[in-house]
NUVO-537520 format. One line per field, with one value per residue (C-alpha): residue number from 0; chain; x, y, z. Coordinates in steps of 0.001 Angstrom, whole numbers, plus 500000, padded with zeros to 6 digits. Layout:
num = [NUM,...] $
chaine = [A,...] $
x = [X,...] $
y = [Y,...] $
z = [Z,...] $
//
This chain:
num = [0,1,2,3,4,5,6,7,8,9,10,11,12,13,14,15,16,17,18,19,20,21,22,23,24,25,26,27,28,29,30,31,32,33,34,35,36,37,38,39,40,41,42,43,44,45,46,47,48,49,50,51,52,53,54,55,56,57,58,59,60,61,62,63,64,65,66,67,68,69,70,71,72,73,74,75,76,77,78,79,80,81,82,83,84,85,86,87,88,89,90,91,92,93,94,95,96,97,98,99,100,101,102,103,104,105,106,107,108,109,110,111,112,113,114,115,116,117,118,119,120,121,122,123,124,125,126,127,128,129,130,131,132,133,134,135,136,137,138,139,140,141,142,143,144,145,146,147,148,149,150,151,152,153,154,155,156,157,158,159,160,161,162,163,164,165,166,167,168,169,170,171,172,173,174,175,176,177,178,179,180,181,182,183,184,185,186,187,188,189,190,191,192,193,194,195,196,197,198,199,200,201,202,203,204,205,206,207,208,209,210,211,212,213,214,215,216,217,218,219,220,221,222,223,224,225,226,227,228,229,230,231,232,233,234,235,236,237,238,239,240,241,242,243,244,245,246,247,248,249,250,251,252,253,254,255,256,257,258,259,260,261,262,263,264,265,266,267,268,269,270,271,272,273,274,275,276,277,278,279,280,281,282,283,284,285,286,287,288,289,290,291,292,293,294,295,296,297,298,299,300,301,302,303,304,305,306,307,308,309,310,311,312,313,314,315,316,317,318,319,320,321,322,323,324,325,326,327,328,329,330,331,332,333,334,335,336,337,338,339,340,341,342,343,344,345,346,347,348,349,350,351,352,353,354,355,356,357,358,359,360,361,362,363,364,365,366,367,368,369,370,371,372,373,374,375,376,377,378,379,380,381,382,383,384,385,386,387,388,389,390,391,392,393,394,395,396,397,398,399,400,401,402,403,404,405,406,407,408,409,410,411,412,413,414,415,416,417,418,419,420,421,422,423,424,425,426,427,428,429,430,431,432,433,434,435,436,437,438,439,440,441,442,443,444,445,446,447,448,449,450,451,452,453,454,455,456,457,458,459,460,461,462,463,464,465,466,467,468,469,470,471,472,473,474,475,476,477,478,479,480,481,482,483,484,485,486,487,488,489,490,491,492,493,494,495,496,497,498,499,500,501,502,503,504,505,506,507,508,509,510,511,512,513,514,515,516,517,518,519,520,521,522,523,524,525,526,527,528,529,530,531,532,533,534,535,536,537,538,539,540,541,542,543,544,545,546,547,548,549,550,551,552,553,554,555,556,557,558,559,560,561,562,563,564,565,566,567,568,569,570,571,572,573,574,575,576,577,578,579,580,581,582,583,584,585,586,587,588,589,590,591,592,593,594,595,596,597,598,599,600,601,602,603,604,605,606,607,608,609,610,611,612,613,614,615,616,617,618,619,620,621,622,623,624,625,626,627,628,629,630,631,632,633,634,635,636,637,638,639,640,641,642,643,644,645,646,647,648,649,650,651,652,653,654,655,656,657,658,659,660,661,662,663,664,665,666,667] $
chaine = [A,A,A,A,A,A,A,A,A,A,A,A,A,A,A,A,A,A,A,A,A,A,A,A,A,A,A,A,A,A,A,A,A,A,A,A,A,A,A,A,A,A,A,A,A,A,A,A,A,A,A,A,A,A,A,A,A,A,A,A,A,A,A,A,A,A,A,A,A,A,A,A,A,A,A,A,A,A,A,A,A,A,A,A,A,A,A,A,A,A,A,A,A,A,A,A,A,A,A,A,A,A,A,A,A,A,A,A,A,A,A,A,A,A,A,A,A,A,A,A,A,A,A,A,A,A,A,A,A,A,A,A,A,A,A,A,A,A,A,A,A,A,A,A,A,A,A,A,A,A,A,A,A,A,A,A,A,A,A,A,A,A,A,A,A,A,A,A,A,A,A,A,A,A,A,A,A,A,A,A,A,A,A,A,A,A,A,A,A,A,A,A,A,A,A,A,A,A,A,A,A,A,A,A,A,A,A,A,A,A,A,A,A,A,A,A,A,A,A,A,A,A,A,A,A,A,A,A,A,A,A,A,A,A,A,A,A,A,A,A,A,A,A,A,A,A,A,A,A,A,A,A,A,A,A,A,A,A,A,A,A,A,A,A,A,A,A,A,A,A,A,A,A,A,A,A,A,A,A,A,A,A,A,A,A,A,A,A,A,A,A,A,A,A,A,A,A,A,A,A,A,A,A,A,A,A,A,A,A,A,A,A,A,A,A,A,A,A,A,A,A,A,A,A,A,A,A,A,A,A,A,A,A,A,A,A,A,A,A,A,A,A,A,A,A,A,A,A,A,A,A,A,A,A,A,A,A,A,A,A,A,A,A,A,A,A,A,A,A,A,A,A,A,A,A,A,A,A,A,A,A,A,A,A,A,A,A,A,A,A,A,A,A,A,A,A,A,A,A,A,A,A,A,A,A,A,A,A,A,A,A,A,A,A,A,A,A,A,A,A,A,A,A,A,A,A,A,A,A,A,A,A,A,A,A,A,A,A,A,A,A,A,A,A,A,A,A,A,A,A,A,A,A,A,A,A,A,A,A,A,A,A,A,A,A,A,A,A,A,A,A,A,A,A,A,A,A,A,A,A,A,A,A,A,A,A,A,A,A,A,A,A,A,A,A,A,A,A,A,A,A,A,A,A,A,A,A,A,A,A,A,A,A,A,A,A,A,A,A,A,A,A,A,A,A,A,A,A,A,A,A,A,A,A,A,A,A,A,A,A,A,A,A,A,A,A,A,A,A,A,A,A,A,A,A,A,A,A,A,A,A,A,A,A,A,A,A,A,A,A,A,A,A,A,A,A,A,A,A,A,A,A,A,A,A,A,A,A,A,A,A,A,A,A,A,A,A,A,A,A,A,A,A,A,A,A,A,A,A,A,A,A,A,A,A,A,A,A,A,A,A,A,A,A,A,A,A,A,A,A,A,A,A,A,A,A,A,A,A,A,A,A,A,A,A,A,A,A,A,A,A,A,A,A,A,A,A,A,A,A,A,A,A,A,A,A,A,A] $
x = [500023,500679,502849,502555,499829,496185,493820,490299,487630,486089,489614,490476,490000,492984,495255,493442,496037,498293,496316,498106,501098,499307,496947,499457,500548,496986,495737,498735,498693,494986,494448,498424,498485,495387,493075,495490,495060,491357,491053,493429,492023,488455,489455,491162,487701,487747,488273,490093,492061,492516,490056,486835,486580,485338,483604,483217,484006,484192,487288,487533,491049,492230,491373,493939,496919,495898,496009,498944,501599,504602,502963,503781,507329,507782,507265,509715,512149,511600,511481,515188,516987,516140,516926,520824,520240,521133,524289,524682,524200,527390,529956,528698,528270,531840,533549,531823,533070,536878,536153,535113,538165,540368,542210,543475,540598,542121,541672,538330,537622,539366,537512,534023,534998,535986,532985,530412,532305,530245,527393,527442,527495,523642,522105,521107,524121,526722,523940,524498,528494,528003,525633,527624,531206,530960,528302,528938,530503,532674,534732,532846,535627,533451,535028,538052,538635,537751,539651,542990,543028,542092,539226,536834,538771,537767,534396,534123,535207,532056,529615,531042,531636,528851,526147,525703,524145,526901,527011,530705,532056,535921,536771,533315,532210,529109,526205,525971,522690,521119,521666,518271,520410,523284,520894,519668,522990,524096,521656,522541,526683,526060,527509,529994,530874,527594,528803,525799,527145,523966,524028,528134,527064,524075,526118,529056,526583,525046,528124,529549,527513,529429,531237,535361,535162,533513,535913,538350,537101,536889,540682,541436,539348,541219,538662,539415,538186,535321,534357,534309,532323,530220,529225,529339,529156,526040,523562,523839,523286,520553,517511,518952,520552,516662,514952,517426,516659,512773,513519,516511,513144,510429,512913,513077,509211,508320,511580,512459,515109,518284,516370,514698,518130,519340,517101,514893,510858,510873,512372,515531,514863,511772,510983,513272,514059,510884,509603,506587,506500,507915,504797,502377,503873,503599,500242,499344,501626,502680,499734,497106,495101,495022,492697,494772,497688,495393,495087,498980,499084,496408,498352,501667,500320,498272,501853,503895,501859,500855,504817,505954,502672,504637,507106,505318,503521,506305,507623,504174,504651,506698,504351,502284,501580,504279,501801,500275,502936,504646,501081,500996,505242,504010,501477,503589,505979,503561,501929,505750,506001,502835,504318,507234,504658,502884,506140,507732,510744,512810,514160,517266,515486,512621,515354,516895,513691,512143,515911,515695,511966,513087,516091,513761,511504,513660,516781,516641,516013,519007,521506,521112,521097,524189,526423,525485,526810,529392,531401,533817,531995,529612,531706,533765,530426,533053,535603,533305,534786,534381,533919,535803,538696,537791,539004,541924,543998,545573,549959,550528,552062,548108,546413,549675,548462,543971,545412,546633,543661,541265,543189,543966,540155,538751,541056,539714,536670,537606,539871,536076,533810,535119,537174,533589,533814,537610,536633,533806,536304,538743,537542,535219,538552,538712,537529,536163,539420,541203,538607,538564,541850,542889,539049,541430,544391,544112,545589,546427,545859,542946,539599,538258,536015,533926,532996,531535,530011,528603,527211,526003,523782,522639,523402,519332,518144,521077,519435,515876,517047,518473,515462,513150,515310,516351,512022,511120,514010,513269,509838,510240,511623,509521,506347,507719,509162,505744,503967,505796,506007,501608,502140,504486,503740,500006,497943,494476,491477,491712,495645,495717,493662,496095,499194,497252,497075,500701,501738,499914,501883,505046,504118,502427,504297,504441,504656,501606,499640,501507,498996,496271,498326,499689,496025,494685,498263,497057,493358,495510,497708,500923,501622,505022,505994,508240,505660,503922,507659,507785,504037,504428,507859,505912,503143,505861,508970,507451,506302,509032,510347,508087,507920,511498,511027,508657,510361,513426,510995,509439,513020,513133,512783,508850,510328,512102,509000,507265,509654,508858,505117,505714,507677,504579,506323,504062,504533,505581,508823,509273,509855,512147,514345,513784,513032,514690,518382,517856,517370,519743,522337,518706,516994,520010,520649,516539,517501,520582,518739,515053,517779,519449,515728,514889,517949,517640,514356,513464,510428,508390,509791,510275,506623,505408,507801,507655,509158,512943,513434,511970,513389,515623,519222,518076,516282,518585,521588,519238,517968,521444,522826,519489,521302,522473,525758,527361,529944,531756,533325,530664,528273,530370,531102,527131,527511,530426,527877,525424,527068,528965,525511,526227,530402,529576,526809,528289,531075,530066,527148,529744,530354,526524,525115,527551,526521,522558,523085,524921,522226,519306,521013,521841,518209,516524] $
y = [500016,503197,505153,509448,511240,509649,512669,511875,512917,515843,517575,516446,519905,521039,518489,518339,519299,515695,513887,516039,513969,510445,510787,510821,507544,506117,507112,505277,502251,502039,502069,500447,497478,496557,497512,495518,493067,492885,492396,489055,487862,488453,487133,484072,482922,483732,482959,485857,486254,490351,491396,489955,486671,486454,483360,482649,479508,479408,477191,475254,477662,476470,473335,472586,474307,471305,468573,470681,468714,471690,473572,471408,471320,475343,475305,472166,473837,477394,475025,473437,476965,478237,475606,475057,478987,477923,476494,479929,481670,480088,481999,485880,484106,483499,486633,488548,486561,486926,490898,491379,490169,491969,493915,496194,499269,499709,496314,496251,498711,497582,493898,496346,498391,495309,493066,495587,496187,492864,494484,498138,495347,494869,491123,490621,491254,489531,486674,487540,487223,484147,483534,484620,483683,480715,478990,479324,475631,475895,478831,479474,480149,477394,474674,476102,476013,472482,471267,473509,471834,468372,467680,467374,463848,462896,463986,461629,458631,459263,459772,456926,455167,456035,455982,459645,459321,460805,464132,464758,462751,462660,465343,467219,470168,469975,472069,473994,475589,473843,470401,468982,467646,470314,473391,473280,472503,475824,478058,477078,477606,480638,483807,481805,482351,484163,486514,488737,492221,493026,490110,490552,494029,493163,490454,492904,495744,492861,491350,495776,495219,492522,495022,494422,493993,490476,489219,490234,487861,485587,485378,485335,482473,481259,480321,479039,480708,478180,478874,483182,481858,479031,480718,484056,485565,483039,482874,486649,486795,483512,485396,487141,484572,482420,485901,485623,482115,482596,485897,483380,480759,483744,485223,481934,481438,485399,485994,485395,488110,485400,482109,484134,485596,482527,480206,482351,482699,478849,478142,476187,472823,471595,473782,471889,475465,476483,478941,479976,483180,482035,479972,482843,484901,481583,481445,485217,485913,482414,481432,483726,482428,485632,484050,480959,483074,485277,481816,481653,484991,484413,481304,483597,485571,483447,480963,484377,485722,482637,483150,486002,486104,483208,484756,487624,485803,484168,486147,485507,481811,481956,484374,481111,477751,476015,472860,475284,475879,472792,471200,474485,474174,470541,471442,474070,470759,468685,471059,471596,467529,467452,470479,468249,464984,467104,468523,464576,466987,463262,462106,463488,467044,466111,465556,468859,470975,469003,470179,473345,473567,472732,474646,477503,476331,475189,477144,479493,475780,473657,476813,476870,473643,473307,476174,474517,470963,470018,466625,465743,465572,463748,461160,461408,462100,461604,464391,467500,469947,473811,475301,477440,475475,472432,475000,475077,477309,478988,478921,481735,480061,478261,482150,483322,480173,481144,484893,484257,482012,484673,486600,484084,483099,486925,487111,484576,485094,488727,487641,484809,488095,490725,487419,488177,491817,491458,489632,491754,494572,493205,491242,494788,496009,493013,491821,487935,486993,487706,486936,483534,482897,484710,484618,485355,487672,491378,491159,494256,496140,496853,498148,501131,501560,499096,501130,503823,500408,499823,503864,503400,500871,500838,505301,505554,503109,504765,507696,506052,503328,507157,508938,505666,506124,508846,510048,506644,507629,511052,510966,507756,509488,512233,510519,507922,511302,512024,509257,507979,511245,511102,507722,508939,511777,511311,508631,510244,508326,505879,505923,502225,501247,502527,501226,497993,497921,499051,495779,494244,495254,494283,491146,491019,490235,492420,490435,488416,491215,491958,490349,492883,495866,495478,495384,498777,500712,499407,501076,504380,503704,504149,500817,501921,505069,506245,507583,504626,502694,506059,505700,501013,502118,504719,502958,500171,501526,504133,501010,499875,502856,504204,501428,501775,505239,506255,504065,506446,509457,508361,508279,511906,513274,514295,518112,519463,518648,520781,523057,523934,523486,526943,527980,528470,525557,524467,520159,521024,522987,520528,518213,519658,521381,518787,514973,515328,516560,513607,510764,512011,508909,506242,508491,508076,504153,503922,506117,503610,500886,502122,503377,499934,498263,500235,500012,497206,495966,493753,492009,495852,496814,493409,493859,497818,498103,497221,500837,500092,503713,503635,500372,500990,499301,495909,494940,495813,494628,490899,491696,492633,488607,487081,488205,485249,486992,488509,491011,489582,493226,495984,493454,493556,496843,497226,495747,497775,500906,499478,499328,502906,504772,501725,502500,506031,506190,503699,505808,509521,507409,504178,505913,506986,503545,501915,504135,504069,499795,499844,502070,500148,496623,497724,499394,495894] $
z = [500192,499309,502518,503613,505163,504791,502760,504035,500741,502592,502412,498672,497096,499053,497326,494054,491972,493125,490889,488172,488455,488166,485508,482335,483748,484684,480118,478838,481566,480880,477554,476095,479083,480613,477469,475093,477919,477864,474261,474291,477357,475294,471816,473622,472791,469643,465918,464729,461785,463247,460368,458667,460616,464577,465995,469593,469973,473670,475174,471756,471429,475022,474387,470535,472850,475492,473132,470426,471244,470566,473022,475658,474415,473801,477591,477834,475904,477925,481307,480459,479335,483229,484375,482048,484105,487213,486510,484205,487541,489005,486916,488360,491901,492354,490314,492414,495917,494473,493511,497256,498770,496865,499186,497082,495862,493019,491678,493088,490960,487981,487717,488335,484983,483560,484352,482713,480004,478043,479293,476807,473506,472924,474187,470814,468730,470994,469789,466150,467080,468344,465145,462452,463765,466453,465465,461375,460033,458123,459255,462941,465434,467296,465706,465088,468514,468821,466261,467024,470378,469085,470826,467597,466512,470524,469845,467383,468731,471669,468767,467153,470828,472543,469382,468875,465832,463399,465242,465296,462654,461366,458246,458791,460845,463524,461977,464933,464745,461781,463226,466026,467658,468502,468582,471937,473184,470859,472790,476532,475713,473705,475799,477789,479920,481081,482718,483593,484481,487065,488880,489667,490242,492249,494298,495220,496233,499233,499889,500638,503948,505557,508089,508244,511446,511353,508384,511583,514062,511413,510805,514254,514503,511602,509325,505400,502218,501811,505646,504845,501871,502798,506518,505804,502111,501093,504008,502257,498906,499072,498924,496013,494614,495071,493000,490253,489813,489420,487018,484662,484271,484031,481319,479708,479865,478051,476326,473415,471698,471658,470802,467655,466960,466520,465032,463579,464040,463158,465866,464546,462416,463367,465873,467957,470375,470078,473584,473850,472963,468879,469586,470293,467385,464645,465844,464789,462194,460570,460731,460891,464396,465839,468294,469484,469832,472771,474102,474421,475583,478548,479117,479642,481310,483993,484747,484887,487488,489530,490046,490428,493284,494671,495367,496570,499103,499836,502746,504366,505080,507953,510036,509356,512087,510857,509645,507487,506314,505282,504175,501371,500584,500075,497600,495530,495277,493721,491418,490163,489954,487595,485970,484900,484445,481963,479981,480372,480940,482028,485312,485558,484488,486617,490202,489080,489424,492333,493863,493013,494102,497659,497571,496988,499706,501967,501334,504174,506772,505073,505031,508987,509663,507891,509211,512239,511281,512529,510708,513256,515946,514039,513651,517612,519639,522346,521630,522777,519624,519160,516293,516727,517371,514051,511489,509125,509213,505908,505873,504224,501596,500803,500956,497958,496351,496375,496171,492811,492080,492759,489656,487081,487332,486962,484188,482381,483237,481411,478775,477732,478507,475566,473168,471411,470931,470318,467309,466346,466625,464232,461702,461188,458712,457703,453277,453285,452120,454607,457175,456029,455554,459510,460745,464602,463578,462745,458934,456838,454440,457122,455322,457154,453849,455426,458584,455518,453792,457880,458280,455135,455568,459430,460110,459303,461684,465046,464112,465218,467951,469496,469151,470808,473360,474350,474278,475929,478520,479290,479110,481502,483346,483697,484097,486909,488927,489372,489476,492617,493951,493840,495432,498337,499175,500576,500639,498295,497316,495099,495012,496947,494486,491774,493268,493108,489441,488948,491019,488616,485611,487521,486779,483641,480359,477548,474804,476060,475093,472335,469203,470962,471031,467780,466748,468418,467426,463865,464526,465446,462701,465244,463103,460817,463083,465681,467865,468241,469881,471498,473238,473737,476080,478203,478856,480209,480650,483581,485928,486515,487929,489621,491787,492575,493079,495498,498435,497224,497881,501214,502704,501827,505766,506246,507516,504736,503168,505592,505483,501866,502793,504795,502419,499650,497566,494932,494901,491666,493563,496090,492927,491185,494781,497205,495329,492044,494320,496516,494245,491727,491814,492143,489072,486640,487672,486380,483614,482239,482605,480979,477897,477463,477743,475402,472516,473477,472736,469352,469594,469254,466513,465429,464965,464801,461873,458548,456495,456016,456686,460512,461546,464326,464910,466194,463418,460930,463144,462622,458389,457660,458922,457744,453627,451779,451027,454202,454464,457277,457681,457032,458875,461765,461606,462241,465226,466480,465574,467915,470949,470513,472065,474790,475648,475751,477732,479891,479600,481422,483695,485064,488675,488966,487460,490557,491830,492368,491515,495585,496576,495313,496540,500500,500835,499089] $
//
């Protein structure tokens, strides 16, 4: 519920001006978020082609979905990718702990900068780099690397003896994205070593809350590096890890950008890697069955919102009696096992899903139990032991070795993460002959004309993306500031109801309303226009910003607002002179996140824009990669040009971004 002083109905006339702060937000989200959602629910019960055919069929669309094996396989693929995401959470966690353990402040800052550098390359560009340079069958770097280290012969031997079906054959090169047996594995390994910059920064911000006195006391007790991690650092990160885990699984269900870039709208050969969002898009734009697509969107919305609602209500289980709490947990575990049987994940992934669910439900209890578990006293119960004297004291040699391994591990992660960026840059100076002859080396002469060709190809799209991203960022920050001020200052009539509507939007996946939103914009003649993209971005981008900014505005001392009221300052003056200066760091962070999200947006521009002169940069790059004859130099130069605005953004806002993330993590 919104905080602040309660304003009763009979005093609305003294504060009616506050509603002006939230009216634009209500209008935008009502028309471009809730109306498409309601339209999608309505048309999910119709046989609808988006035009003249609109016939009521009841639950037929849902019944046909339940019988559609590909629909269930799409959720199986999404859940499989999400479970693999658990493994991808390990490198950011270990990297954050290693950086936090660095005693030198300069090294810590250097590593922060280096781990943020991969973030400046848009995620779609990174996926396209892997598709173009790594997974290419004849000259791809992945096949080149496997052959150069002699691993291909061993894989061919394993293929022959383990009957893999001829995936790896001597003298041949596997088609990673063209082989139905390899494409799912390719969609898992792309982006290695999976160092998510935001996850690293979030873990670091939480680790900063550990006081030095705790580590000093641990050092006096002679604890090892593993004991520090298990008893001090991991318990602090458990809640964050569980949240990231659920977000990874939810993103695999509702996001299709990376899969679309790697495998296309068909989901690869035979639709092997079709995820629910791709399945919905095929229903709408290929089969022209918009009613069935709306039914898929409604199922997506229910699944995502249900999972997020479980997360939101989970802390309340601790307030219930133990018997009721464990009963609810048992029902949730049974539900997940029912999904496992329904989607036929198999025994292996079923066990993995069960272990993850058990850890999610009982992680706090298991962590506290293990932290008090003493293996030595368990084996020899006749000898009482104190945990202080059970811990092994590391020798100076061991400490030096561990310190060296820590830096080696960090530099290996950094080099692997930056290697695609290095390849992107050096290939941008090659012609096709140089690329095929020496794909991984800088060659001469350097073809600077590639950059001119790339600019001619993507210059207009870059300008379009800059215009849309800057407009959405500026508009979202302005509207979010006004909306957050409205919810934080007072509890006006209907403010609680409006706040609950915003919370629902945080859980509602935008992709689920894609088809009705497209129809709405088409009826308003806003398709194939940049204004349509800006309006959609404003309606969705400000919701998260309001949610974050409200908490920070509530932390501003009430005395400042009371002093401003006594001086006769209006609400607009208080917003400008009191709120904005105090929420600057987090405002900058939200601005960076909003700009990055809009710059990386791919699905919505691809659906709305058809005119080549109005394409945004991400859609343009996807079309360039799809050309039959690829000019590698101009293509890579275009990728670099698409990354330059992000590089400049992070160059000028690095300290502000890190400070805002740290404040947000500590606050959370």
